[in-house]
N, C-alpha and C positions, 0 to 999 in steps of 0.2 A: 504492498501499499503505498502510495507518496502522497503530498498535497494536492495534485491535480486533482487523482482519484478520488481523495476524499473531498474533495470541494465540488467533484459530480454527485458522489453520495449523499451528501446534503441537499443538492440543487432537489437529488431525486426524491430523498423524504421530504422538502416543502412542497411538492408535486401534490404531495396526498395518494399516490400511486404506490400503496404497500404492499402489495403482493410484487409488482416489480422491484422494489428495494428490497423484499424477501426474499425474491429469485436471485437477482444478483448477486447483493452483499453480503448474504447473511448463508454459513456455513451451515449442510444439513442437522445438524447437531449444535446448535449456536445455543448458550446461555446466555437469558439477560436477566442481572441482579439489579436490584435499585435501591439505594441505603441500606445495602448487606439484606436486603428477602430476593429470595430467588422467585423473581416474575413468571421466566417461561424457560421452557426447556422442549428445544427444537425448533427448525424450521415452520411447521404447520400451527405450533402452539404461539409460536408467536407470531405468527402474521394474524390468526383469531385473536390474540391480546390490542395487536397494534389498530385492528379493526374496529372493532369493540370501543376500546379506550379512545379511539379521535373520533367514533359516531357521536355529531352534534358539536364537535370543537374540529378550531381548525386550528392545527401548529406550524411555526415557524421555529425553526432551530438556527439559531445563529452563533457562529464560531468566533468566540474572541481573542484565542491563544491555541496552537495547534504544533506539538512536537512528537515527531515519527523519530523511533529508533533506528539506529544505522542499518536493523539487520531488517529492517520492514518491519516487523514479527510485532511492534506495541506502539499504540497512536492514543497519547494520550492531547486531551482539547478539555479548554475550559469552555463549557456554551451559557447560554442561554434558552431557555425553553418559553417561547412563547404561544400560551395559549386564549384562544378568544371562544368563550362559548354561546354558541344559537342555540341553544337550547337547555333547560336543565340537564346538567350532568353532575351524578353522584360516584361515580366508578374510578377517579383521578388516584391516583396514588401521591398530591400533593392537597388532594382533597375536592369537597363538591364547587360547582360556580353554578350561578343562577347563569339567566339569560344574557347576554351585553357584557358579561364579567370578563376583564384582562387579567391575567396571571402570567406574571414573569418570573420565571424561577433560574438563577444561576447554578451552575452546579461541574464539578468534574466528571469527565468520563475518560474510561481503561478501553480501548480496544483492541483483543489480541484477534491478531490475522494469523490463518492456515490455509495455504491453499489458495490465496488471496479474497479470500471470505473472511467475515468476521466472523470468532466461532465463540468467543465471551464477549461480551460488553457488560462494561458494572459503571455503574451513576452513584457518586458519592456527594454530599453535600459537605465541604472542609468547614474545620471547625471557622475558619477565615478565608478569604479568598485571595491567597498570595501569590504570584507565583509559579507557574507552574516545576521550576529546580528542584521543588523538593518531592516531587509526585512516585518517584520509585521507595522511598523511604517511608512517606504514607502512605503510597497503597498496603504495605508490609503490616504499617503499626493496626493491632486492635483497637477500633473503636465501638462506643454503643451503639446501637441501629436509632435514628432519631425519627418519632414522629414530627411531620414538619406542616406548619401552619402560616403559610406568606400572608403580605397582607393583598391586599386584591382590588384591584383599580376595576372602572367602567370607562368602556368606550369613553372616548375622549376629556377623560382626567389629566391624562400627560405624569401620572405616578406609575413609578416602577422601581422595581426593588433595585435596589445598587449594592447589595452587601449583606454578609452575615448578620449584622444589628440590624435588618428586619425581617429577619426570622426568631420564630417563637421554637425552641427544642425539648421534648421531652424522652421518656421510657424508649422501651424495645416497642416494637409494632410488627407481627409478624404474619400477618395476614394479607393476602393477594387485594388491591382494591378494585380488580372488576371481576365481570360474572363472566362464569366458564358456561 
């Protein structure tokens, strides 16, 4: 994986064509973990989860920082996920949204590549949003799994979450936030 290919992935992801995203970029045995919780196992489970999660919302992924290992196996990114609710949505990992609400979530992402496709993706909310220089050490450090409640804006408010101080975190959460 290189920067150009990752940019193509983000562009396709933002198009909302999740079937093509999974077919083109996700390994058959892909695993997605969000804040330490296993959300999906396998390409078909991942596709079902993505389609279900995005039903009623529009998501835009913005990449603020990107680092790719020399062997191109590990991709580290600082990402902002902007969700716009088109209807009432209760199944999001970051909590429910009402129609018209907008939530911007900042997190770190670690993508592991095998045979040119993502085999593992881990999303984590760091204690502070610092440069990615410490990602490998942070990825190995044990941390409690937070429950996250970001501030919510309404379309046109102009308020966006800028850092960890805009979050309330709590104890462990071990259940999926979507319906199977």
